[in-house]
N, C-alpha and C positions, 0 to 999 in steps of 0.2 A: 504494500500500500504506500502511496506517495506520502501521505500525511502520517508522520510517526505517531501522532496522538489521535488517529482515526478511531471512530466508533464503529462497533460491529454488533449486529443483532443476530443471535443464535436462535432461530425459530425452530423449536424442537431441540431440547438440550438434554441429551442423555449422557452416558458415560464418556463417549468420544467428545461430545460438545463441551463437557466440563473440562476435560484435559486441554482441549483447544483453547477455551476461554482463559484458563489459568496461564497458558503460555502467552496468550495475547496481552493479558494484563501485566505479566512480568515484563513484556516488551514495551509497555507504556500506553496500550490502547484501553479504551473504555468499552466494557462488554455489557450488553443487555441480553437477557436470556428469557425466552418464552417457553413455559411448560405448565402443566396443570398443577404440579406440586413444587412450588418454589422454595419450600423449606429445606430441601436437600441441596440447594445451590450454595456455593461458597459465598461468604459475606462480601467479598470483593465484587461480585456480580450485582447488577441491577436486575432483580427478578420481576417478571411480568406474568401474573397468573392468568392463564387462558387455555381453553380447550379448543384446539383448532377444528374439531369436528362439529362444533356448535357456532352459532352467530357470535362474533367477537364482541366482548363486553369491555375490553381494556383498550386504552389509547396506546398506540405504538409510536416510538420516537423516530425522528429523522436521523438516519445513520449513513455512514459512508459505504459500508459493506454488509452483506448478510449471508449467512449459511443456513440453508433450509433442510431440515431432516423430517420427513413425513413417512409414516409406516402404514401399510394397509390394514393393520390390526392383527391380533394374534388368534382370534377365533373366527369361525365361519359365520357367526352371527353379526360380526362387525362389518360395516360398509367398507368396501375397498376403494371408494371414491376419494381421490386425492386432488382432483381438478378444482372442485368447488372451494376447498380450503385455500388453494393458491389464488383463486380469484378474490376471495375475501381478504386475503393478505394484501394483494395489490391495491384493493380499494381502501384498506385501512392505513396504509403507509402514507405519511405526509408527502414524500417524494420517493422516486425510485432510486435505490442505492446505486452507486457507480459500479460495484462489483457484486454479483449474486452467484452463489454456488448452491446447486441442488445435489444432495447426497441421495443417490439411487442405489442400484445393486446390479452385480453381474447376473443376478437371477433373471433378468430380462431375456437371457439366452436359454432359459430352461427348456425350450422346445427344440433346441438344436440337437442334431444327432451325434455330435461330438466327434466327427470324422476329420476335423481340421482345427488348427489353432486360430482362435478368434481374436480380432483386433478391434480397435475403436472404429474402424471403417466398415465393419460388418453390420448388417441389418439385424437387430434383435428379433427373437422369435419367441415371444411369451406364450406359455402353454396353460396358464391358469388366470382366473380373474384378478388375483393379487399381483401377478407379474405384469399383466396388461395394465393394471392401475399404475404401477411404477412407470411403465413406458409412457402412458398418457400424461403422467405428471412431468416427465422430462420434456415432452413436446410443449406443454402449457407453460412451464417455467421458461423455456427458451422464448416463447411468444410474448409472455408478460414482462420478463426481466432481462432478456438476452442472456440467460443464465449459462454458466459453465456447469457441466454435468460430470460428477465423479461417481464411478460405480465400484464400490469395494466388493471384493470377494469375501469369503468367510473371515470375519474379524476374530482374532484370538489375542490372548495376552493375559496378564494377571486379572483374575476375576472372570475370565472367559475360558473355563477349563473343562467344558463339557466332554470333549473327547478323552481327556486324561481320566476323568471319572468313569467313562464307559470302559476304558481299558482296565482300570483297577477292578471294576465289578465283573469283568469278563463277559460283558454283553456282546452278543454276536453283532457284527457290523457288515456293511456292504463293502467288502474288501476291494473289489475291482472298480469301484466308482472313482472316476477322475475328479480331482479336487484342486481348487486354487484357494489361496488365503493371503491375508495381509495382517501383519502385527499391528496392534492398535497404535504403537509408537510411530510407525511409518505412515499410517493413515493420517495421524495428526500432523506430521511433517508435510504430507502432501496437501492437506487443507491450508496450512499456513502459506505454502509456496503458491498455491492457486490464488490466495488473497492478495499477495504482493507482486506476482509476476505481471509485467507490463503487457504481455501478449500470451495469456494462458491458452492451452489447447481447449477447444470447445467441448471435448469429451475425454475423460481420462479413466482408464481401468486401474484401480488400486489393487494390484496383485504383486506378489513377490516373484523372485526369479526362478522358483523351483516348483512347478505343478507336480503333483504326485497322486498316486491312488491312496484311498483312505487306508488300505491295508499297509502300505509303505509307512505312512505316518504313524499308524497304531503300533507297528512293529518297532519303530524307533522309540516311541514312548515306553513300550514294554521293556525294551533292553535297558533304558535308563532307570526304570523302576525295578529292574531285576525280577520281573514277574512274567508269567506266560502271556503270549500274544492272544488277543481275543479270537474266537472262532468266526468263521465266515457265514453270512447268510447265503441261502441258495439263490443267488442272483447273478446275472451276467454283467458285462461292463456297461457303464452309463456315465453321465456327466460330460463335461467338456474341458478343454484347455484354453485358458485366456493368456494372451501375450502381455507381458509386463514391460515391454521395451519402452513405451512412451513414458511410463512412470520413472524408469531408470534414467531416461534422458532428462527428465525434469529434476530429479533429486540427486542423481549420481548414485553413489553406493548406499544401499538401504542399511539401516541399523540391523535389521533381521532379514537377510536376503533369502533365507530358506527356512523350512519348518524345523530343521535340526537346531539351528541357533536359537530360534524363538522358544521352542519347547524346552531346550536345555536350560535356558535362563529361568523359565517358569518353575521347572522341577527343582533347580538348584536353590531357588529362593526359599523353598520350604524344606528341602532335603528329600531324597528319593524314598525314604521310609516313613514319611509323615502323611502320605495320602491314604 
Protein backbone atom coordinates (compact mmCIF):
# COMPACT_ATOMS: atom_id res chain seq x y z
CA UNK A 1 0.00 0.00 0.00
CA UNK A 2 1.29 3.42 -0.90
CA UNK A 3 0.17 5.05 2.34
CA UNK A 4 2.08 3.54 5.26
CA UNK A 5 -0.75 4.50 7.64
CA UNK A 6 -3.47 3.15 5.31
CA UNK A 7 -6.68 1.80 6.77
CA UNK A 8 -7.85 -1.72 5.99
CA UNK A 9 -11.28 -3.29 6.40
CA UNK A 10 -11.31 -7.05 7.04
CA UNK A 11 -14.84 -8.03 6.04
CA UNK A 12 -15.17 -11.45 7.57
CA UNK A 13 -12.33 -11.86 10.04
CA UNK A 14 -11.53 -15.37 11.14
CA UNK A 15 -8.21 -16.93 12.11
CA UNK A 16 -6.35 -15.84 8.97
CA UNK A 17 -7.90 -12.37 9.14
CA UNK A 18 -6.78 -11.91 12.72
CA UNK A 19 -3.20 -12.89 11.87
CA UNK A 20 -3.25 -10.57 8.87
CA UNK A 21 -4.68 -7.71 10.91
CA UNK A 22 -2.07 -8.12 13.64
CA UNK A 23 0.70 -7.98 11.04
CA UNK A 24 -0.82 -4.87 9.45
CA UNK A 25 -1.17 -3.08 12.79
CA UNK A 26 2.43 -3.91 13.63
CA UNK A 27 3.38 -2.24 10.33
CA UNK A 28 1.46 0.91 11.23
CA UNK A 29 -1.92 0.41 9.57
CA UNK A 30 -5.36 0.91 11.10
CA UNK A 31 -7.52 -2.22 10.98
CA UNK A 32 -11.32 -2.44 11.02
CA UNK A 33 -12.76 -5.96 11.33
CA UNK A 34 -16.32 -7.06 10.57
CA UNK A 35 -17.70 -10.26 12.07
CA UNK A 36 -20.67 -11.38 14.14
CA UNK A 37 -18.69 -11.96 17.34
CA UNK A 38 -16.24 -9.09 17.80
CA UNK A 39 -15.34 -10.03 21.38
CA UNK A 40 -12.74 -12.47 20.08
CA UNK A 41 -10.88 -9.74 18.16
CA UNK A 42 -7.64 -8.24 19.49
CA UNK A 43 -8.11 -4.93 21.26
CA UNK A 44 -5.96 -3.23 18.66
CA UNK A 45 -8.68 -3.89 16.05
CA UNK A 46 -11.72 -1.67 15.58
CA UNK A 47 -14.47 -4.27 15.65
CA UNK A 48 -17.76 -3.88 13.79
CA UNK A 49 -20.48 -6.35 14.77
CA UNK A 50 -22.40 -7.42 11.67
CA UNK A 51 -23.88 -10.58 10.14
CA UNK A 52 -23.31 -10.34 6.41
CA UNK A 53 -26.17 -12.78 5.73
CA UNK A 54 -28.69 -10.24 7.00
CA UNK A 55 -29.44 -6.58 6.18
CA UNK A 56 -26.55 -4.45 7.42
CA UNK A 57 -27.21 -2.62 10.66
CA UNK A 58 -23.74 -1.15 11.26
CA UNK A 59 -22.09 1.80 9.59
CA UNK A 60 -18.95 0.96 7.63
CA UNK A 61 -15.89 3.22 7.48
CA UNK A 62 -14.16 4.68 4.46
CA UNK A 63 -10.94 2.70 4.03
CA UNK A 64 -8.02 2.48 1.62
CA UNK A 65 -8.11 -1.32 1.23
CA UNK A 66 -10.39 -4.23 2.01
CA UNK A 67 -10.03 -8.01 2.33
CA UNK A 68 -13.31 -9.91 1.94
CA UNK A 69 -13.78 -13.45 3.22
CA UNK A 70 -17.23 -14.96 2.80
CA UNK A 71 -18.10 -18.63 3.22
CA UNK A 72 -21.12 -20.50 1.82
CA UNK A 73 -21.95 -21.94 5.23
CA UNK A 74 -21.15 -25.19 6.99
CA UNK A 75 -24.53 -26.90 6.78
CA UNK A 76 -26.84 -27.75 3.90
CA UNK A 77 -29.56 -25.63 5.53
CA UNK A 78 -27.55 -22.43 5.13
CA UNK A 79 -27.97 -20.39 1.97
CA UNK A 80 -24.95 -20.57 -0.34
CA UNK A 81 -25.70 -17.11 -1.79
CA UNK A 82 -22.66 -14.84 -1.54
CA UNK A 83 -23.62 -12.33 -4.22
CA UNK A 84 -26.23 -10.40 -2.24
CA UNK A 85 -23.85 -9.84 0.70
CA UNK A 86 -21.31 -8.35 -1.71
CA UNK A 87 -23.95 -6.05 -3.15
CA UNK A 88 -25.00 -4.94 0.33
CA UNK A 89 -21.35 -4.35 1.15
CA UNK A 90 -20.86 -2.19 -1.95
CA UNK A 91 -23.95 -0.15 -1.08
CA UNK A 92 -22.89 0.31 2.56
CA UNK A 93 -19.35 1.54 1.91
CA UNK A 94 -18.94 5.34 1.81
CA UNK A 95 -16.47 4.92 -1.08
CA UNK A 96 -14.91 2.02 -2.97
CA UNK A 97 -11.50 1.11 -1.53
CA UNK A 98 -8.53 1.45 -3.85
CA UNK A 99 -7.56 -2.19 -3.37
CA UNK A 100 -10.03 -5.02 -2.70
CA UNK A 101 -9.06 -8.68 -2.25
CA UNK A 102 -11.61 -11.48 -2.26
CA UNK A 103 -10.58 -14.73 -0.56
CA UNK A 104 -12.13 -17.61 -2.50
CA UNK A 105 -10.90 -21.22 -2.72
CA UNK A 106 -9.35 -23.70 -5.13
CA UNK A 107 -12.51 -25.71 -4.50
CA UNK A 108 -13.98 -23.90 -7.51
CA UNK A 109 -12.17 -26.62 -9.49
CA UNK A 110 -13.87 -29.49 -7.66
CA UNK A 111 -15.54 -30.67 -10.87
CA UNK A 112 -12.26 -31.03 -12.74
CA UNK A 113 -11.19 -34.57 -13.58
CA UNK A 114 -7.67 -33.99 -12.27
CA UNK A 115 -5.86 -35.03 -15.44
CA UNK A 116 -3.70 -31.91 -15.71
CA UNK A 117 -2.05 -29.29 -13.54
CA UNK A 118 -4.38 -26.31 -13.14
CA UNK A 119 -3.23 -22.68 -13.25
CA UNK A 120 -4.91 -19.33 -12.74
CA UNK A 121 -5.62 -19.25 -16.48
CA UNK A 122 -7.83 -22.35 -16.37
CA UNK A 123 -11.61 -22.05 -16.22
CA UNK A 124 -13.07 -23.27 -12.89
CA UNK A 125 -15.49 -26.18 -12.90
CA UNK A 126 -17.64 -26.04 -9.75
CA UNK A 127 -19.55 -29.24 -9.03
CA UNK A 128 -21.79 -28.21 -6.12
CA UNK A 129 -23.99 -25.26 -5.10
CA UNK A 130 -21.37 -24.19 -2.58
CA UNK A 131 -18.49 -24.09 -5.03
CA UNK A 132 -20.72 -22.39 -7.61
CA UNK A 133 -21.50 -19.78 -4.95
CA UNK A 134 -17.78 -19.17 -4.52
CA UNK A 135 -17.31 -18.71 -8.25
CA UNK A 136 -20.32 -16.38 -8.45
CA UNK A 137 -18.83 -14.29 -5.64
CA UNK A 138 -15.58 -13.99 -7.57
CA UNK A 139 -17.39 -12.60 -10.62
CA UNK A 140 -19.45 -10.19 -8.55
CA UNK A 141 -16.45 -8.95 -6.55
CA UNK A 142 -14.60 -8.23 -9.77
CA UNK A 143 -17.63 -6.36 -11.13
CA UNK A 144 -18.32 -4.33 -7.99
CA UNK A 145 -14.79 -3.67 -6.75
CA UNK A 146 -12.38 -4.69 -9.51
CA UNK A 147 -11.23 -7.16 -6.86
CA UNK A 148 -8.11 -9.30 -6.85
CA UNK A 149 -9.11 -12.93 -6.21
CA UNK A 150 -6.93 -15.25 -4.13
CA UNK A 151 -7.82 -18.95 -3.98
CA UNK A 152 -6.18 -20.80 -1.09
CA UNK A 153 -5.94 -24.58 -1.17
CA UNK A 154 -6.29 -26.52 2.09
CA UNK A 155 -5.10 -24.18 4.84
CA UNK A 156 -3.12 -25.80 7.64
CA UNK A 157 -0.95 -24.68 10.53
CA UNK A 158 -1.12 -24.44 14.34
CA UNK A 159 -4.73 -24.97 15.36
CA UNK A 160 -5.52 -26.54 11.97
CA UNK A 161 -4.50 -30.10 12.78
CA UNK A 162 -7.39 -32.20 11.48
CA UNK A 163 -5.23 -34.54 9.41
CA UNK A 164 -2.80 -35.11 12.29
CA UNK A 165 -5.67 -36.11 14.54
CA UNK A 166 -7.03 -38.45 11.87
CA UNK A 167 -3.64 -40.16 11.64
CA UNK A 168 -3.38 -40.44 15.43
CA UNK A 169 -6.84 -42.02 15.65
CA UNK A 170 -6.11 -44.39 12.77
CA UNK A 171 -9.12 -43.23 10.79
CA UNK A 172 -9.17 -44.63 7.23
CA UNK A 173 -8.42 -41.99 4.61
CA UNK A 174 -8.71 -41.53 0.86
CA UNK A 175 -5.03 -42.24 0.31
CA UNK A 176 -4.99 -41.71 -3.46
CA UNK A 177 -6.67 -38.30 -3.42
CA UNK A 178 -4.46 -35.60 -4.96
CA UNK A 179 -4.18 -32.63 -2.59
CA UNK A 180 -2.78 -29.11 -2.44
CA UNK A 181 -2.23 -26.98 0.64
CA UNK A 182 -0.92 -23.69 1.97
CA UNK A 183 0.45 -22.99 5.41
CA UNK A 184 -1.42 -20.21 7.18
CA UNK A 185 1.83 -18.24 7.55
CA UNK A 186 2.38 -18.13 3.79
CA UNK A 187 -1.27 -17.29 3.11
CA UNK A 188 -0.97 -14.25 5.36
CA UNK A 189 2.23 -13.27 3.55
CA UNK A 190 0.42 -13.54 0.22
CA UNK A 191 -2.45 -11.35 1.40
CA UNK A 192 -0.05 -8.69 2.64
CA UNK A 193 1.81 -8.69 -0.65
CA UNK A 194 -1.41 -8.40 -2.65
CA UNK A 195 -2.39 -5.39 -0.54
CA UNK A 196 0.81 -3.50 -1.26
CA UNK A 197 1.81 -4.72 -4.74
CA UNK A 198 1.44 -1.92 -7.33
CA UNK A 199 0.25 -4.37 -10.01
CA UNK A 200 -1.03 -7.54 -8.34
CA UNK A 201 -2.16 -10.51 -10.43
CA UNK A 202 -5.95 -10.55 -10.96
CA UNK A 203 -6.11 -14.14 -9.69
CA UNK A 204 -3.71 -15.99 -7.43
CA UNK A 205 -3.69 -19.62 -6.31
CA UNK A 206 -2.29 -19.84 -2.80
CA UNK A 207 -0.69 -23.28 -2.87
CA UNK A 208 2.73 -24.52 -1.84
CA UNK A 209 5.33 -26.09 -4.12
CA UNK A 210 4.61 -29.74 -3.38
CA UNK A 211 1.19 -31.22 -4.26
CA UNK A 212 0.89 -34.74 -2.88
CA UNK A 213 -1.60 -37.49 -2.31
CA UNK A 214 -3.31 -37.56 1.05
CA UNK A 215 -1.60 -40.89 1.69
CA UNK A 216 1.85 -39.37 1.19
CA UNK A 217 1.10 -36.62 3.67
CA UNK A 218 -0.42 -39.00 6.21
CA UNK A 219 2.56 -41.36 5.93
CA UNK A 220 4.94 -38.50 6.68
CA UNK A 221 2.92 -37.46 9.72
CA UNK A 222 2.83 -41.08 10.96
CA UNK A 223 6.62 -41.40 10.62
CA UNK A 224 7.15 -38.21 12.62
CA UNK A 225 4.76 -39.42 15.32
CA UNK A 226 6.23 -42.94 15.21
CA UNK A 227 2.82 -44.56 14.81
CA UNK A 228 1.27 -46.78 12.11
CA UNK A 229 0.01 -45.07 8.98
CA UNK A 230 -3.79 -44.93 8.65
CA UNK A 231 -5.53 -47.52 6.47
CA UNK A 232 -6.98 -46.70 3.06
CA UNK A 233 -10.59 -46.20 2.13
CA UNK A 234 -11.66 -48.31 -0.88
CA UNK A 235 -11.55 -45.42 -3.36
CA UNK A 236 -9.71 -44.62 -6.56
CA UNK A 237 -7.66 -41.56 -7.40
CA UNK A 238 -9.41 -38.19 -7.27
CA UNK A 239 -8.68 -34.51 -6.69
CA UNK A 240 -6.47 -32.29 -8.78
CA UNK A 241 -3.09 -30.57 -8.81
CA UNK A 242 -2.82 -26.78 -8.64
CA UNK A 243 0.26 -24.92 -9.84
CA UNK A 244 1.92 -22.64 -7.30
CA UNK A 245 4.24 -20.89 -9.77
CA UNK A 246 2.46 -17.54 -9.63
CA UNK A 247 2.58 -17.46 -5.83
CA UNK A 248 6.28 -18.33 -5.89
CA UNK A 249 6.88 -15.48 -8.33
CA UNK A 250 5.07 -13.09 -6.00
CA UNK A 251 6.62 -14.17 -2.69
CA UNK A 252 9.88 -15.83 -3.66
CA UNK A 253 10.72 -18.62 -1.21
CA UNK A 254 7.79 -19.78 0.89
CA UNK A 255 8.29 -20.13 4.61
CA UNK A 256 6.79 -23.61 4.28
CA UNK A 257 7.39 -24.76 0.68
CA UNK A 258 6.03 -28.28 1.25
CA UNK A 259 3.94 -30.33 3.66
CA UNK A 260 7.02 -31.85 5.31
CA UNK A 261 8.38 -28.55 6.61
CA UNK A 262 4.93 -27.39 7.68
CA UNK A 263 3.84 -30.49 9.56
CA UNK A 264 7.31 -30.97 11.06
CA UNK A 265 7.01 -27.56 12.73
CA UNK A 266 3.49 -28.25 13.99
CA UNK A 267 4.52 -31.60 15.49
CA UNK A 268 7.77 -30.25 16.94
CA UNK A 269 5.93 -27.43 18.70
CA UNK A 270 4.09 -29.95 20.90
CA UNK A 271 6.45 -32.90 20.70
CA UNK A 272 5.73 -36.14 18.79
CA UNK A 273 4.39 -37.97 21.86
CA UNK A 274 1.87 -35.34 23.03
CA UNK A 275 -0.81 -35.95 20.41
